[in-house]
mmCIF file of the N, C-alpha and C atoms, coordinates in Angstrom:
data_MODEL
# 
_entry.id   MODEL 
# 
loop_
_atom_site.group_PDB 
_atom_site.id 
_atom_site.type_symbol 
_atom_site.label_atom_id 
_atom_site.label_alt_id 
_atom_site.label_comp_id 
_atom_site.label_asym_id 
_atom_site.label_entity_id 
_atom_site.label_seq_id 
_atom_site.pdbx_PDB_ins_code 
_atom_site.Cartn_x 
_atom_site.Cartn_y 
_atom_site.Cartn_z 
_atom_site.occupancy 
_atom_site.B_iso_or_equiv 
_atom_site.pdbx_formal_charge 
_atom_site.auth_seq_id 
_atom_site.auth_comp_id 
_atom_site.auth_asym_id 
_atom_site.auth_atom_id 
_atom_site.pdbx_PDB_model_num 
ATOM 1   N N  . MET A 1 1  ? 5.322   -2.846  -2.765  1.00 0.00 ? 1  MET A N  1 
ATOM 2   C CA . MET A 1 1  ? 6.277   -2.246  -1.909  1.00 0.00 ? 1  MET A CA 1 
ATOM 3   C C  . MET A 1 1  ? 5.935   -1.146  -0.969  1.00 0.00 ? 1  MET A C  1 
ATOM 4   N N  . THR A 1 2  ? 5.864   -1.512  0.463   1.00 0.00 ? 2  THR A N  1 
ATOM 5   C CA . THR A 1 2  ? 5.571   -0.204  1.253   1.00 0.00 ? 2  THR A CA 1 
ATOM 6   C C  . THR A 1 2  ? 6.394   -0.460  2.122   1.00 0.00 ? 2  THR A C  1 
ATOM 7   N N  . ASP A 1 3  ? 6.826   0.951   2.554   1.00 0.00 ? 3  ASP A N  1 
ATOM 8   C CA . ASP A 1 3  ? 7.845   1.204   3.528   1.00 0.00 ? 3  ASP A CA 1 
ATOM 9   C C  . ASP A 1 3  ? 9.443   0.786   3.058   1.00 0.00 ? 3  ASP A C  1 
ATOM 10  N N  . TYR A 1 4  ? 9.445   0.587   1.923   1.00 0.00 ? 4  TYR A N  1 
ATOM 11  C CA . TYR A 1 4  ? 11.012  -0.080  1.514   1.00 0.00 ? 4  TYR A CA 1 
ATOM 12  C C  . TYR A 1 4  ? 11.919  0.811   1.931   1.00 0.00 ? 4  TYR A C  1 
ATOM 13  N N  . PHE A 1 5  ? 12.139  2.092   1.443   1.00 0.00 ? 5  PHE A N  1 
ATOM 14  C CA . PHE A 1 5  ? 12.980  3.146   1.864   1.00 0.00 ? 5  PHE A CA 1 
ATOM 15  C C  . PHE A 1 5  ? 13.163  3.505   3.198   1.00 0.00 ? 5  PHE A C  1 
ATOM 16  N N  . ASP A 1 6  ? 12.063  3.483   4.088   1.00 0.00 ? 6  ASP A N  1 
ATOM 17  C CA . ASP A 1 6  ? 12.129  3.658   5.416   1.00 0.00 ? 6  ASP A CA 1 
ATOM 18  C C  . ASP A 1 6  ? 12.651  2.299   6.219   1.00 0.00 ? 6  ASP A C  1 
ATOM 19  N N  . LYS A 1 7  ? 12.607  1.276   5.521   1.00 0.00 ? 7  LYS A N  1 
ATOM 20  C CA . LYS A 1 7  ? 13.413  -0.065  6.247   1.00 0.00 ? 7  LYS A CA 1 
ATOM 21  C C  . LYS A 1 7  ? 14.745  -0.081  5.856   1.00 0.00 ? 7  LYS A C  1 
ATOM 22  N N  . LEU A 1 8  ? 15.074  0.356   4.550   1.00 0.00 ? 8  LEU A N  1 
ATOM 23  C CA . LEU A 1 8  ? 16.589  0.373   4.039   1.00 0.00 ? 8  LEU A CA 1 
ATOM 24  C C  . LEU A 1 8  ? 17.455  1.488   5.117   1.00 0.00 ? 8  LEU A C  1 
ATOM 25  N N  . LYS A 1 9  ? 16.589  2.625   5.348   1.00 0.00 ? 9  LYS A N  1 
ATOM 26  C CA . LYS A 1 9  ? 17.558  3.468   6.052   1.00 0.00 ? 9  LYS A CA 1 
ATOM 27  C C  . LYS A 1 9  ? 17.687  3.253   7.632   1.00 0.00 ? 9  LYS A C  1 
ATOM 28  N N  . SER A 1 10 ? 16.719  2.516   8.109   1.00 0.00 ? 10 SER A N  1 
ATOM 29  C CA . SER A 1 10 ? 16.831  2.082   9.574   1.00 0.00 ? 10 SER A CA 1 
ATOM 30  C C  . SER A 1 10 ? 17.753  0.950   9.534   1.00 0.00 ? 10 SER A C  1 
ATOM 31  N N  . VAL A 1 11 ? 17.659  0.149   8.686   1.00 0.00 ? 11 VAL A N  1 
ATOM 32  C CA . VAL A 1 11 ? 18.815  -0.917  8.767   1.00 0.00 ? 11 VAL A CA 1 
ATOM 33  C C  . VAL A 1 11 ? 20.225  -0.727  8.850   1.00 0.00 ? 11 VAL A C  1 
ATOM 34  N N  . SER A 1 12 ? 20.174  0.582   7.994   1.00 0.00 ? 12 SER A N  1 
ATOM 35  C CA . SER A 1 12 ? 21.516  0.796   7.193   1.00 0.00 ? 12 SER A CA 1 
ATOM 36  C C  . SER A 1 12 ? 22.052  2.013   8.145   1.00 0.00 ? 12 SER A C  1 
ATOM 37  N N  . SER A 1 13 ? 21.093  2.516   9.323   1.00 0.00 ? 13 SER A N  1 
ATOM 38  C CA . SER A 1 13 ? 21.382  3.756   10.271  1.00 0.00 ? 13 SER A CA 1 
ATOM 39  C C  . SER A 1 13 ? 21.540  4.682   9.191   1.00 0.00 ? 13 SER A C  1 
ATOM 40  N N  . GLY A 1 14 ? 20.721  5.004   7.994   1.00 0.00 ? 14 GLY A N  1 
ATOM 41  C CA . GLY A 1 14 ? 20.669  6.251   7.363   1.00 0.00 ? 14 GLY A CA 1 
ATOM 42  C C  . GLY A 1 14 ? 21.662  6.398   6.171   1.00 0.00 ? 14 GLY A C  1 
ATOM 43  N N  . TYR A 1 15 ? 22.585  5.211   6.142   1.00 0.00 ? 15 TYR A N  1 
ATOM 44  C CA . TYR A 1 15 ? 23.645  5.607   5.189   1.00 0.00 ? 15 TYR A CA 1 
ATOM 45  C C  . TYR A 1 15 ? 23.329  4.980   3.765   1.00 0.00 ? 15 TYR A C  1 
ATOM 46  N N  . ALA A 1 16 ? 22.831  3.957   3.683   1.00 0.00 ? 16 ALA A N  1 
ATOM 47  C CA . ALA A 1 16 ? 22.265  3.204   2.193   1.00 0.00 ? 16 ALA A CA 1 
ATOM 48  C C  . ALA A 1 16 ? 21.264  4.043   1.509   1.00 0.00 ? 16 ALA A C  1 
ATOM 49  N N  . SER A 1 17 ? 21.528  3.759   0.069   1.00 0.00 ? 17 SER A N  1 
ATOM 50  C CA . SER A 1 17 ? 20.743  4.340   -0.815  1.00 0.00 ? 17 SER A CA 1 
ATOM 51  C C  . SER A 1 17 ? 20.471  3.661   -2.290  1.00 0.00 ? 17 SER A C  1 
ATOM 52  N N  . LEU A 1 18 ? 19.455  3.865   -2.812  1.00 0.00 ? 18 LEU A N  1 
ATOM 53  C CA . LEU A 1 18 ? 19.142  2.939   -4.133  1.00 0.00 ? 18 LEU A CA 1 
ATOM 54  C C  . LEU A 1 18 ? 18.818  3.980   -5.168  1.00 0.00 ? 18 LEU A C  1 
ATOM 55  N N  . ASP A 1 19 ? 19.619  3.292   -6.061  1.00 0.00 ? 19 ASP A N  1 
ATOM 56  C CA . ASP A 1 19 ? 19.631  4.221   -7.485  1.00 0.00 ? 19 ASP A CA 1 
ATOM 57  C C  . ASP A 1 19 ? 18.847  2.930   -8.199  1.00 0.00 ? 19 ASP A C  1 
ATOM 58  N N  . TYR A 1 20 ? 17.742  3.426   -9.153  1.00 0.00 ? 20 TYR A N  1 
ATOM 59  C CA . TYR A 1 20 ? 17.161  2.606   -10.122 1.00 0.00 ? 20 TYR A CA 1 
ATOM 60  C C  . TYR A 1 20 ? 16.925  3.470   -11.501 1.00 0.00 ? 20 TYR A C  1 
ATOM 61  N N  . GLU A 1 21 ? 16.609  2.473   -12.366 1.00 0.00 ? 21 GLU A N  1 
ATOM 62  C CA . GLU A 1 21 ? 16.081  3.171   -13.558 1.00 0.00 ? 21 GLU A CA 1 
ATOM 63  C C  . GLU A 1 21 ? 14.929  2.379   -14.370 1.00 0.00 ? 21 GLU A C  1 
ATOM 64  N N  . HIS A 1 22 ? 14.158  3.179   -14.756 1.00 0.00 ? 22 HIS A N  1 
ATOM 65  C CA . HIS A 1 22 ? 12.837  2.405   -15.166 1.00 0.00 ? 22 HIS A CA 1 
ATOM 66  C C  . HIS A 1 22 ? 13.232  1.571   -16.695 1.00 0.00 ? 22 HIS A C  1 
ATOM 67  N N  . LYS A 1 23 ? 13.041  0.602   -16.982 1.00 0.00 ? 23 LYS A N  1 
ATOM 68  C CA . LYS A 1 23 ? 13.443  -0.162  -18.083 1.00 0.00 ? 23 LYS A CA 1 
ATOM 69  C C  . LYS A 1 23 ? 12.278  0.220   -19.193 1.00 0.00 ? 23 LYS A C  1 
ATOM 70  N N  . ASN A 1 24 ? 11.090  -0.248  -19.118 1.00 0.00 ? 24 ASN A N  1 
ATOM 71  C CA . ASN A 1 24 ? 9.975   0.446   -20.037 1.00 0.00 ? 24 ASN A CA 1 
ATOM 72  C C  . ASN A 1 24 ? 8.670   0.549   -19.242 1.00 0.00 ? 24 ASN A C  1 
ATOM 73  N N  . TRP A 1 25 ? 7.837   0.822   -20.169 1.00 0.00 ? 25 TRP A N  1 
ATOM 74  C CA . TRP A 1 25 ? 6.606   1.221   -19.477 1.00 0.00 ? 25 TRP A CA 1 
ATOM 75  C C  . TRP A 1 25 ? 5.619   0.104   -19.852 1.00 0.00 ? 25 TRP A C  1 
ATOM 76  N N  . GLN A 1 26 ? 4.523   -0.325  -19.214 1.00 0.00 ? 26 GLN A N  1 
ATOM 77  C CA . GLN A 1 26 ? 3.700   -1.301  -19.650 1.00 0.00 ? 26 GLN A CA 1 
ATOM 78  C C  . GLN A 1 26 ? 1.848   -0.821  -19.002 1.00 0.00 ? 26 GLN A C  1 
ATOM 79  N N  . HIS A 1 27 ? 1.227   -0.905  -19.845 1.00 0.00 ? 27 HIS A N  1 
ATOM 80  C CA . HIS A 1 27 ? -0.208  -0.449  -19.245 1.00 0.00 ? 27 HIS A CA 1 
ATOM 81  C C  . HIS A 1 27 ? -0.682  -1.772  -18.428 1.00 0.00 ? 27 HIS A C  1 
ATOM 82  N N  . ALA A 1 28 ? -1.594  -1.365  -17.512 1.00 0.00 ? 28 ALA A N  1 
ATOM 83  C CA . ALA A 1 28 ? -2.140  -2.090  -16.496 1.00 0.00 ? 28 ALA A CA 1 
ATOM 84  C C  . ALA A 1 28 ? -3.487  -1.646  -16.140 1.00 0.00 ? 28 ALA A C  1 
ATOM 85  N N  . SER A 1 29 ? -4.579  -2.731  -15.716 1.00 0.00 ? 29 SER A N  1 
ATOM 86  C CA . SER A 1 29 ? -5.562  -2.339  -15.538 1.00 0.00 ? 29 SER A CA 1 
ATOM 87  C C  . SER A 1 29 ? -5.474  -2.071  -13.767 1.00 0.00 ? 29 SER A C  1 
ATOM 88  N N  . MET A 1 30 ? -5.829  -1.128  -13.377 1.00 0.00 ? 30 MET A N  1 
ATOM 89  C CA . MET A 1 30 ? -5.333  -0.725  -11.730 1.00 0.00 ? 30 MET A CA 1 
ATOM 90  C C  . MET A 1 30 ? -6.937  -0.396  -11.196 1.00 0.00 ? 30 MET A C  1 
ATOM 91  N N  . LYS A 1 31 ? -7.290  -0.489  -9.937  1.00 0.00 ? 31 LYS A N  1 
ATOM 92  C CA . LYS A 1 31 ? -8.248  0.002   -9.415  1.00 0.00 ? 31 LYS A CA 1 
ATOM 93  C C  . LYS A 1 31 ? -8.086  0.676   -8.049  1.00 0.00 ? 31 LYS A C  1 
ATOM 94  N N  . VAL A 1 32 ? -8.882  1.576   -7.563  1.00 0.00 ? 32 VAL A N  1 
ATOM 95  C CA . VAL A 1 32 ? -8.561  2.338   -6.266  1.00 0.00 ? 32 VAL A CA 1 
ATOM 96  C C  . VAL A 1 32 ? -9.158  1.521   -5.300  1.00 0.00 ? 32 VAL A C  1 
ATOM 97  N N  . VAL A 1 33 ? -8.568  1.332   -4.248  1.00 0.00 ? 33 VAL A N  1 
ATOM 98  C CA . VAL A 1 33 ? -9.299  0.953   -3.171  1.00 0.00 ? 33 VAL A CA 1 
ATOM 99  C C  . VAL A 1 33 ? -9.305  1.835   -1.817  1.00 0.00 ? 33 VAL A C  1 
ATOM 100 N N  . ARG A 1 34 ? -10.675 2.319   -1.594  1.00 0.00 ? 34 ARG A N  1 
ATOM 101 C CA . ARG A 1 34 ? -10.683 3.051   -0.385  1.00 0.00 ? 34 ARG A CA 1 
ATOM 102 C C  . ARG A 1 34 ? -11.325 2.524   0.804   1.00 0.00 ? 34 ARG A C  1 
ATOM 103 N N  . PHE A 1 35 ? -10.629 2.916   1.722   1.00 0.00 ? 35 PHE A N  1 
ATOM 104 C CA . PHE A 1 35 ? -11.168 2.475   3.057   1.00 0.00 ? 35 PHE A CA 1 
ATOM 105 C C  . PHE A 1 35 ? -12.267 3.732   3.888   1.00 0.00 ? 35 PHE A C  1 
ATOM 106 N N  . PHE A 1 36 ? -13.154 3.436   4.174   1.00 0.00 ? 36 PHE A N  1 
ATOM 107 C CA . PHE A 1 36 ? -14.001 4.236   5.125   1.00 0.00 ? 36 PHE A CA 1 
ATOM 108 C C  . PHE A 1 36 ? -14.339 3.865   6.627   1.00 0.00 ? 36 PHE A C  1 
ATOM 109 N N  . ILE A 1 37 ? -14.132 4.816   7.236   1.00 0.00 ? 37 ILE A N  1 
ATOM 110 C CA . ILE A 1 37 ? -14.142 4.573   8.698   1.00 0.00 ? 37 ILE A CA 1 
ATOM 111 C C  . ILE A 1 37 ? -15.369 5.533   9.177   1.00 0.00 ? 37 ILE A C  1 
ATOM 112 N N  . ASN A 1 38 ? -16.438 4.892   9.704   1.00 0.00 ? 38 ASN A N  1 
ATOM 113 C CA . ASN A 1 38 ? -17.633 5.764   10.515  1.00 0.00 ? 38 ASN A CA 1 
ATOM 114 C C  . ASN A 1 38 ? -18.102 6.599   9.116   1.00 0.00 ? 38 ASN A C  1 
ATOM 115 N N  . GLY A 1 39 ? -18.004 5.942   7.737   1.00 0.00 ? 39 GLY A N  1 
ATOM 116 C CA . GLY A 1 39 ? -18.688 6.524   6.767   1.00 0.00 ? 39 GLY A CA 1 
ATOM 117 C C  . GLY A 1 39 ? -17.871 7.816   6.098   1.00 0.00 ? 39 GLY A C  1 
ATOM 118 N N  . ASP A 1 40 ? -16.648 7.914   6.552   1.00 0.00 ? 40 ASP A N  1 
ATOM 119 C CA . ASP A 1 40 ? -16.041 9.076   6.018   1.00 0.00 ? 40 ASP A CA 1 
ATOM 120 C C  . ASP A 1 40 ? -14.444 8.419   5.732   1.00 0.00 ? 40 ASP A C  1 
ATOM 121 N N  . PRO A 1 41 ? -14.296 8.561   4.154   1.00 0.00 ? 41 PRO A N  1 
ATOM 122 C CA . PRO A 1 41 ? -13.090 8.146   3.352   1.00 0.00 ? 41 PRO A CA 1 
ATOM 123 C C  . PRO A 1 41 ? -11.804 8.638   4.115   1.00 0.00 ? 41 PRO A C  1 
ATOM 124 N N  . VAL A 1 42 ? -10.785 7.787   4.423   1.00 0.00 ? 42 VAL A N  1 
ATOM 125 C CA . VAL A 1 42 ? -9.588  8.075   5.199   1.00 0.00 ? 42 VAL A CA 1 
ATOM 126 C C  . VAL A 1 42 ? -8.330  7.945   4.049   1.00 0.00 ? 42 VAL A C  1 
ATOM 127 N N  . ASP A 1 43 ? -7.790  9.188   3.588   1.00 0.00 ? 43 ASP A N  1 
ATOM 128 C CA . ASP A 1 43 ? -6.838  9.271   2.545   1.00 0.00 ? 43 ASP A CA 1 
ATOM 129 C C  . ASP A 1 43 ? -5.826  8.181   2.856   1.00 0.00 ? 43 ASP A C  1 
ATOM 130 N N  . ALA A 1 44 ? -5.292  8.036   4.159   1.00 0.00 ? 44 ALA A N  1 
ATOM 131 C CA . ALA A 1 44 ? -4.201  6.993   4.294   1.00 0.00 ? 44 ALA A CA 1 
ATOM 132 C C  . ALA A 1 44 ? -4.515  5.780   4.159   1.00 0.00 ? 44 ALA A C  1 
ATOM 133 N N  . LEU A 1 45 ? -5.777  5.263   4.138   1.00 0.00 ? 45 LEU A N  1 
ATOM 134 C CA . LEU A 1 45 ? -6.063  4.104   3.390   1.00 0.00 ? 45 LEU A CA 1 
ATOM 135 C C  . LEU A 1 45 ? -6.704  3.919   2.209   1.00 0.00 ? 45 LEU A C  1 
ATOM 136 N N  . THR A 1 46 ? -6.133  4.771   1.198   1.00 0.00 ? 46 THR A N  1 
ATOM 137 C CA . THR A 1 46 ? -6.441  4.634   -0.271  1.00 0.00 ? 46 THR A CA 1 
ATOM 138 C C  . THR A 1 46 ? -5.412  3.977   -0.689  1.00 0.00 ? 46 THR A C  1 
ATOM 139 N N  . PHE A 1 47 ? -5.628  2.753   -1.495  1.00 0.00 ? 47 PHE A N  1 
ATOM 140 C CA . PHE A 1 47 ? -4.279  2.204   -2.188  1.00 0.00 ? 47 PHE A CA 1 
ATOM 141 C C  . PHE A 1 47 ? -4.726  2.124   -3.542  1.00 0.00 ? 47 PHE A C  1 
ATOM 142 N N  . LEU A 1 48 ? -3.690  1.986   -4.498  1.00 0.00 ? 48 LEU A N  1 
ATOM 143 C CA . LEU A 1 48 ? -3.781  1.584   -5.937  1.00 0.00 ? 48 LEU A CA 1 
ATOM 144 C C  . LEU A 1 48 ? -3.401  0.406   -6.009  1.00 0.00 ? 48 LEU A C  1 
ATOM 145 N N  . VAL A 1 49 ? -4.422  -0.635  -6.529  1.00 0.00 ? 49 VAL A N  1 
ATOM 146 C CA . VAL A 1 49 ? -3.741  -2.151  -6.703  1.00 0.00 ? 49 VAL A CA 1 
ATOM 147 C C  . VAL A 1 49 ? -4.172  -2.669  -8.310  1.00 0.00 ? 49 VAL A C  1 
ATOM 148 N N  . HIS A 1 50 ? -3.588  -3.519  -8.386  1.00 0.00 ? 50 HIS A N  1 
ATOM 149 C CA . HIS A 1 50 ? -3.968  -4.249  -9.734  1.00 0.00 ? 50 HIS A CA 1 
ATOM 150 C C  . HIS A 1 50 ? -5.490  -4.875  -9.795  1.00 0.00 ? 50 HIS A C  1 
ATOM 151 N N  . ASP A 1 51 ? -6.087  -4.614  -10.803 1.00 0.00 ? 51 ASP A N  1 
ATOM 152 C CA . ASP A 1 51 ? -7.588  -5.150  -11.012 1.00 0.00 ? 51 ASP A CA 1 
ATOM 153 C C  . ASP A 1 51 ? -7.476  -6.564  -10.484 1.00 0.00 ? 51 ASP A C  1 
ATOM 154 N N  . ASN A 1 52 ? -6.622  -7.740  -10.774 1.00 0.00 ? 52 ASN A N  1 
ATOM 155 C CA . ASN A 1 52 ? -6.879  -9.041  -10.293 1.00 0.00 ? 52 ASN A CA 1 
ATOM 156 C C  . ASN A 1 52 ? -6.414  -9.072  -8.858  1.00 0.00 ? 52 ASN A C  1 
ATOM 157 N N  . ASN A 1 53 ? -5.740  -8.336  -8.382  1.00 0.00 ? 53 ASN A N  1 
ATOM 158 C CA . ASN A 1 53 ? -5.837  -8.252  -6.799  1.00 0.00 ? 53 ASN A CA 1 
ATOM 159 C C  . ASN A 1 53 ? -6.503  -7.629  -5.998  1.00 0.00 ? 53 ASN A C  1 
ATOM 160 N N  . ALA A 1 54 ? -7.299  -6.512  -6.361  1.00 0.00 ? 54 ALA A N  1 
ATOM 161 C CA . ALA A 1 54 ? -7.873  -5.685  -5.686  1.00 0.00 ? 54 ALA A CA 1 
ATOM 162 C C  . ALA A 1 54 ? -9.189  -6.369  -4.399  1.00 0.00 ? 54 ALA A C  1 
ATOM 163 N N  . ARG A 1 55 ? -9.977  -7.103  -5.074  1.00 0.00 ? 55 ARG A N  1 
ATOM 164 C CA . ARG A 1 55 ? -10.871 -7.926  -4.120  1.00 0.00 ? 55 ARG A CA 1 
ATOM 165 C C  . ARG A 1 55 ? -10.519 -8.493  -2.697  1.00 0.00 ? 55 ARG A C  1 
ATOM 166 N N  . SER A 1 56 ? -9.078  -9.249  -3.274  1.00 0.00 ? 56 SER A N  1 
ATOM 167 C CA . SER A 1 56 ? -8.459  -10.149 -2.137  1.00 0.00 ? 56 SER A CA 1 
ATOM 168 C C  . SER A 1 56 ? -7.796  -9.131  -1.205  1.00 0.00 ? 56 SER A C  1 
ATOM 169 N N  . PHE A 1 57 ? -7.194  -7.953  -2.012  1.00 0.00 ? 57 PHE A N  1 
ATOM 170 C CA . PHE A 1 57 ? -6.306  -7.238  -1.191  1.00 0.00 ? 57 PHE A CA 1 
ATOM 171 C C  . PHE A 1 57 ? -7.508  -6.541  0.018   1.00 0.00 ? 57 PHE A C  1 
ATOM 172 N N  . ALA A 1 58 ? -8.374  -6.127  -0.584  1.00 0.00 ? 58 ALA A N  1 
ATOM 173 C CA . ALA A 1 58 ? -9.342  -5.190  0.293   1.00 0.00 ? 58 ALA A CA 1 
ATOM 174 C C  . ALA A 1 58 ? -9.913  -6.000  1.607   1.00 0.00 ? 58 ALA A C  1 
ATOM 175 N N  . ILE A 1 59 ? -10.098 -7.424  0.953   1.00 0.00 ? 59 ILE A N  1 
ATOM 176 C CA . ILE A 1 59 ? -10.578 -8.139  2.234   1.00 0.00 ? 59 ILE A CA 1 
ATOM 177 C C  . ILE A 1 59 ? -9.831  -8.550  3.278   1.00 0.00 ? 59 ILE A C  1 
ATOM 178 N N  . LYS A 1 60 ? -8.389  -8.879  2.839   1.00 0.00 ? 60 LYS A N  1 
ATOM 179 C CA . LYS A 1 60 ? -7.485  -9.115  3.898   1.00 0.00 ? 60 LYS A CA 1 
ATOM 180 C C  . LYS A 1 60 ? -7.117  -7.572  4.651   1.00 0.00 ? 60 LYS A C  1 
ATOM 181 N N  . TYR A 1 61 ? -7.012  -6.571  3.826   1.00 0.00 ? 61 TYR A N  1 
ATOM 182 C CA . TYR A 1 61 ? -6.653  -5.259  4.603   1.00 0.00 ? 61 TYR A CA 1 
ATOM 183 C C  . TYR A 1 61 ? -7.781  -5.162  5.441   1.00 0.00 ? 61 TYR A C  1 
ATOM 184 N N  . ALA A 1 62 ? -9.221  -5.191  5.289   1.00 0.00 ? 62 ALA A N  1 
ATOM 185 C CA . ALA A 1 62 ? -10.455 -5.117  6.128   1.00 0.00 ? 62 ALA A CA 1 
ATOM 186 C C  . ALA A 1 62 ? -10.140 -5.754  7.410   1.00 0.00 ? 62 ALA A C  1 
ATOM 187 N N  . GLU A 1 63 ? -9.940  -7.305  7.127   1.00 0.00 ? 63 GLU A N  1 
ATOM 188 C CA . GLU A 1 63 ? -9.591  -8.084  8.100   1.00 0.00 ? 63 GLU A CA 1 
ATOM 189 C C  . GLU A 1 63 ? -8.789  -7.637  9.274   1.00 0.00 ? 63 GLU A C  1 
ATOM 190 N N  . ARG A 1 64 ? -7.559  -7.005  8.827   1.00 0.00 ? 64 ARG A N  1 
ATOM 191 C CA . ARG A 1 64 ? -6.591  -6.647  9.523   1.00 0.00 ? 64 ARG A CA 1 
ATOM 192 C C  . ARG A 1 64 ? -6.913  -5.390  10.466  1.00 0.00 ? 64 ARG A C  1 
ATOM 193 N N  . LEU A 1 65 ? -7.762  -4.696  9.673   1.00 0.00 ? 65 LEU A N  1 
ATOM 194 C CA . LEU A 1 65 ? -8.083  -3.296  10.219  1.00 0.00 ? 65 LEU A CA 1 
ATOM 195 C C  . LEU A 1 65 ? -9.256  -3.379  11.381  1.00 0.00 ? 65 LEU A C  1 
ATOM 196 N N  . ARG A 1 66 ? -10.173 -4.426  11.233  1.00 0.00 ? 66 ARG A N  1 
ATOM 197 C CA . ARG A 1 66 ? -10.887 -5.002  12.475  1.00 0.00 ? 66 ARG A CA 1 
ATOM 198 C C  . ARG A 1 66 ? -10.448 -5.443  13.464  1.00 0.00 ? 66 ARG A C  1 
ATOM 199 N N  . GLU A 1 67 ? -9.213  -5.760  13.253  1.00 0.00 ? 67 GLU A N  1 
ATOM 200 C CA . GLU A 1 67 ? -8.459  -6.441  14.372  1.00 0.00 ? 67 GLU A CA 1 
ATOM 201 C C  . GLU A 1 67 ? -7.709  -5.613  15.187  1.00 0.00 ? 67 GLU A C  1 
ATOM 202 N N  . LEU A 1 68 ? -7.466  -4.501  14.639  1.00 0.00 ? 68 LEU A N  1 
ATOM 203 C CA . LEU A 1 68 ? -6.558  -3.663  14.920  1.00 0.00 ? 68 LEU A CA 1 
ATOM 204 C C  . LEU A 1 68 ? -7.390  -2.225  15.664  1.00 0.00 ? 68 LEU A C  1 
ATOM 205 N N  . ILE A 1 69 ? -8.334  -1.834  14.744  1.00 0.00 ? 69 ILE A N  1 
ATOM 206 C CA . ILE A 1 69 ? -9.162  -0.708  15.531  1.00 0.00 ? 69 ILE A CA 1 
ATOM 207 C C  . ILE A 1 69 ? -10.387 -1.056  16.541  1.00 0.00 ? 69 ILE A C  1 
ATOM 208 N N  . PRO A 1 70 ? -10.377 -0.645  17.802  1.00 0.00 ? 70 PRO A N  1 
ATOM 209 C CA . PRO A 1 70 ? -11.326 -1.244  18.674  1.00 0.00 ? 70 PRO A CA 1 
ATOM 210 C C  . PRO A 1 70 ? -12.453 -0.492  18.353  1.00 0.00 ? 70 PRO A C  1 
ATOM 211 N N  . ARG A 1 71 ? -13.629 -1.227  18.624  1.00 0.00 ? 71 ARG A N  1 
ATOM 212 C CA . ARG A 1 71 ? -15.134 -0.570  18.359  1.00 0.00 ? 71 ARG A CA 1 
ATOM 213 C C  . ARG A 1 71 ? -15.226 0.430   19.269  1.00 0.00 ? 71 ARG A C  1 
# 
């Protein structure tokens, strides 16, 4: 989930809130996906993704970046 709280606040004009409680913890295999622009790592483009989805996430995100960032 990305930008969930920002969207919640904008839809409710800042009056909504969300309260939650963790039910339990589970171990999961995670990978860090980092994007580099001109050989430099960009901290804002670093994601923690489940191991099973890391490759497909990186490919889709890279394709989206290629469309958005001009040469």
